N, C-alpha and C positions, 0 to 999 in steps of 0.2 A: 553197378556203376563204378567206374575206375576212380582212382585217387585224383588223377589229373582233371577229371570232369567236375569234381567237387571244388576245386580251387577257383577262387574268384578270377575273373579275367584280369590280365595285367593292367589294363587301363583303370579298372575300378580300384585295384590295390594302390596304383600310383596316385589316384585322386585322394584316397583315404590318407596316404602318407603325407601328401602336400597339405591336406586340410588340417592335420594335427601338427605337423612339423614345419609347414611353410616350405620355402625353397631349400632349407637345410635338410629336409627329409627326416630320417630316423634320428640324426644328431639333434635336430631341433626338438623332437619329442622328448629326448633325454634331458635337454636343457630345461624344458618346461616343467617336467616332473621334478627336477632338482630345485627349480625356483619355487614351485608350489610347496615342496617339503621345507624349504627355508622359511617361507611365509608362515606355514603351520607351526614351526618351531618358535618363531618370534611371537606369534599370537599366544602360544602356550606359556611362554616365559612371562609375557605381560600379565596374563590372567593369574598365574601362580604368584607373581610378585604382588599384584593388587590384593589377592586373598591373604597373603602373609601380612601385608601392611595393615589391612583391616583387622586381622586377628590380634596383632600387636597393640593396636589402639582400642581394642574391645568395641569395635563398631560392627553391628550386625548388618550384613548385606541384605538388600531387598527394598521393597517400596512400602514397607509397613510404617515408615516414618511419616508418610503422607496423612495418616490418621491422627498424628499427634498435634497438640495445640501449638500454634505459631508463637504467640506471646508478644507480638509487636504490631503496631498500627501502620496503616498505609494512608498517605495524605490525599490520594485520589482513587476512588473506587466507583466503578460503574454498576456494581452490585453491592448488596449489603455485606458489610464485613466489619468484624471487631477483632481485637487482639486475642480473643479466646477461640477463634476459628482455627481450622486445621491448615496444615501446609498445602493440602490439595486446594483449599479455597484461595490460599495465597497464589498458587500457580494459576488459577483461573483469573484472579484479579490482575496479575501481571500480564497474562496473555491478552486480556481485553484491552488493557492500557496500551500494549504494543500495537494491537490491531487498529485501535482508534487513531493513534498518532500516524500510523502508516497510511491508512485510508484517507484521512484528511490531508496529509502531506502529498499523497499522490494526486488528489484532485487539484489542490492549489498549484503544485508544480506543473501539472499538465496545462492548466489554464494560463499560468504565467509564462510557461515555455512557448506556447503558441503565440501569445501576444508579443513576446520579445522577438520571436522569429519573424513575424510579420513586420515588426518595426525595422529589423535589419534589412528586410527586402523592400522596404518602403522607398519610393522615389524622393520622399522628403529627406533632405540631407541631415537635418537635426535629429529626427527620429532614428534614422539609420545609425548615426554616430552614438546616440544614447544607448541603443541596443548593443552595439559593438563594445562600448565601454563596460556595460553591465556584464556581458559574457566574459570578457577578458579578465575583469577584476574578480568576479565571483568564482570562476573556475580555478583560478590560481591561488586562492586562499584556502588553507586547510579547513575542513568542515568543523573540526573541534574548536578551532579559533572562532569561527562564525557562531557556533553555539554559545561559547562563552561571551562573545560580544553582545549578542542579543540578551543574554541573561544578566551579565554584570554591568555592561555599559549602558544598556537601554532600559530594561525593566527594573533593575535594582536602583536606578537613579530616579524612579518615580517617587512622588511623595507618599508618606505613610497614610493609613486609612483615615485619620482625622482630617488631613488636608487632601484627600483624594480628589481626583478629577471627576466631576459629575457629568454624566451623559444623559441629558433630557430629564434629570432628576430621578431616574429609575435604575440606572446602572452607574457603577462607580469603579474607576480604575486607580489602582495604587500599587505599591511595591509588593503587595501580597496577592496580586492577581486582579482579575476582572470579576466583579460581582454583578449578576444580572437577575431579573425576576425569574422565579422558578414556577413552572406550570404545575398545577394540581388538577388531576383528572376529575371530571364530574360524571353524572349519569349518562350524558350524551357523547362521551369520549369515544367509545367503541363504534357506534354508528357513524360518527364524524370521520374516523380513520377509514372505515370501510368505504364510505362514499368518496373520500379523497383518493383512495387507492383505485377505485373503479374509474374515477375521472381521469387519473393519470394513464391507466391502461387504455381507456377509450381514446384519449388524446394521442397516444403513441400509435394506435391503430389507424387513426385518421391521418397522421403524418406519413405513415408508410404508404397508405392508399394514395395520398396526394403526390408523393415522390414517384410512385409507380406510374401514375397517370401522366406526370410531367415527362418522364424519360421514355415511356412507351408510346404515348399518343401526342405528346407536346401540349397537353391540356393543363392549364394553370387553375388549380382549385384553391380558393381562399378558405382556409380552415380556421383562422384565428377566432372568428366569432363563436364557432362551435367549441373550440378548445376553452375559450374564456367561460362559456356557459357550463361546460363540464367541470372545470376546475373550481369555479365559484358557485355555480348554481346548485350542484349536488350537495356540497358541504353546507351551504346556506339553508337548504331544505331541511337537513337534519337539525340545524340549530333552531329553526322555527318549530319543529315537531318535538324534539327532546330537550331543548334548552341549551345553554352554553356548554360546550364540551369540556372546558377547563377554565379555571381562574388562575390568577398569578399571585404568588407570594412575593411581596416587594422587600428588598433588603433594607435594614435599618441599622444605623450606627449606634452601637451600645458599648460604651467604654472606649476601648482602643481598637475595636474591630467591628465588623458588620455581622449581624445576626439575620437569619432568614435568607431566602433567595438561593441561587446556585453560584458556586465560585469556580472559575477557571483559573487554575493555579499558574503562576508565572513560568514554572518549569515546562509545562505543556506548551505554552505560547512560544517560549524561546526555542524549544526543540522543533516545533512544527514550522515556525518561520525559517529557521536555519536550514532544515531539511528541504523545505519547499523552494526557497530561493537558490540554494546550492544546486539541487537537481534540475531546476528550471533552466539554469545556464546550459547544461548539457542537452536537455530536451530541445532548447531553442536551436542549437546547432544541428540536431538530428532532423528537426522539422524543416529548417532552412535547406539542408542538403536534399531532403525528400522533395521539396517544392522545386528546387533547381534541377532535379533529375527529370522532371516533366518538360517535354519540349516546349520552347517558347511559342511555337505555333499554336498551342492550345489557348494561350492568353490572347493571341491575335484573332483566333477563331471566335472566341467569346466576345471580343470587342466588335468584330464584324457583324455579330448577331444583335448588337445593341446592348449587351450586358455590361454592367459596371465592373470595375476591378474587383470589388468585394464579392459580388455575385459570381463572377467567373472563378475566383479562388474557391469559393464555397461549394459550387456545384460541379466544377470541371477539374480544376487543378488538384485541390486537396484530396478528393477521393482517389485520384490516380496516384498521388504521392504516398498515400497511406500504405501501399504495398511495400514501399521502401522504408517507411517510418516505423512500422510496427515491430520488426525484430529488434533493432537497437533500443526502441522505447521500452520493450519488455525488460531488457537488461537494466535500464535506469530505474524501473519500478522495483526490481529485485534489489538493486543497490540501496535505494531509499529505505526499504524495509529492514535490510541488514544494518544499515548505518544508524537506525533508530536505537541500536544497542549502546551508542555513545551517550544515551540519556543518563547513564550512571555518573557522568562527569558533573552533572548539575542536580542530581538527586531526583530525577523524574522516575516514578515507580513502575518501570517497564518490567518485562519478564527477566531480563538479565540482572537488573538492580535488585528486585525483591526476592526472586527465586534463586538465580544462580549466584547471588551476592549474599543477602542477609540470611536466607534460608540455609544456604550452603555453610555459612560460618557458624550457624547454630546447631546444625545436625551433623556435619562432617560427612554426609552421604554424597561425596564428590562424584563418584561414578554414576550413580542413578540420576542426580540432578543435572549434571552436564549432558548425560545421554538424553534426558527428556528435553532439555533446552535445544540441543542439536536437532532432535527429531522434529520439534515444533518449527524451527526455522527452515528445515528441509521441506516439511509439508507445506508451509506457506509459499516457499519458492516454487514447488512443483505445481501447486494450485494456480498461482499467478501465471506461470508459464503455460499451463493448460488453457486457462481462460483466454490469454492473449493469442495462443495458437489457433483456437477456435475462431476468434475475431479476425485474425489474419487470413484464415482460410475463407471466411465469409467475404472479406474484402476482395480477395483474389477471384473468388467465384463470381462476385457481382460484376467484376471487370472483364470476365470472360477469359481469365488467365488459366 
C-alpha cells in the first residue's frame, strides 16, 4: 500500500485541526498548549509555595488532624457532642446545622414567596400594594443587615428568662431563645412512626390517583375522608395497641434559666427568618413572572367552566407556569444555602463558623479545611440542581413539552 493511501483524507485532517485549534487551525493548537503549560506552571508554584509555608510553620499536611480532640463546645448540636470529641465530629455537627437552616429556610421562603406573588397579582388593591412594598423593601436591603436586624433589634430586645413570654404555659420565649417541650420516645414510638409513614405514602398515592382521574376522565374523587382515616386512624391504632409513642418533658425555670425541654437558639431563629424573608422576595417575582407568562385565556377558560379564581390558578395556571418558575427558583435555593454562611456574623454554629472558623484557627490546616468546606458546598449545590432538574423534567413531561 502506498504512502498516499495511508494518509487521512484531507477532510478528516481539516476536521481534526478545527476540533483542536478552532478557526485558527494549527496556530490555535499552539496557543492552547502554551496556555495549558502556563496553567500547569502556576499550579506547581502554588503547591510548592504552600508546602514551603507549611514546612516553615511546622504544620503536617493531611487529614490526620480530624482525629484530634476539638476542645471546644458548640451551642446547637443535632447529634451528641462534647468538647472532647474530634474535629471530624465538629465537621458533622456544622454540616448538619447548615443543612437544617437551609432546608427550613427553603421551605419557608417558598411558601412565603408564593403567597406574596399571589398578593401582587390579586385584584384587591391593598393586597397588591402590600406585596409590592414587601418585595421592593426586602430586595433592596442587604442580607447581612437583615440578619443583624432580626438578631439585635428583635430577638435581643426580648425579656430575660425570668420575665419570659409564656406560650400556653408550656413554651417560653426570651432573649435566650424559644424553650419548648421535648418529646421522649416510648415503647410504641417505632410502630407509631411506621404507621404514620405508611399513611403519608398511601395518602400521596390517593392524591396522584385522584388527579389522574380528574385530568384524564374528568372524574372528581373526594379523597379527604380516606386521607384523614389514614393519617389519623393508623397512628391511633398503634397508640391503642402499644401505648403512647412518646411523652413530653416540660421546661422549668430554675434560677436564671430554664432546665429541661428543647431550646431553639435565637441565632437559628434570626438566621432562618432573615434568609426566608429575603429569598422570598426574589421567589415572589419569579412566581409572578411565571404566572404572567401563561396566556390570560387560561384564566378565562377556567372561569367559563365555572371554576373559581383559586381553583383555576391551582389546577390550570400554576402547573403551566412551573415550567418557567423552576430554573430561576433553583438558583434562589442555591443562593439561600450559600448565604447561610453569613451565620458567622451572629455566632450560629454552621459549617463555616465552627469548622472553617474555630477549627481552622486551632489547627492551622487551612488547605484541608477550606478544601473540605468548598467540597461540601459544591456537593450541596450539585445535589440541589440535580433534584430540581429532575422535578423540572417531570413538570415539562406532564405538560407534554
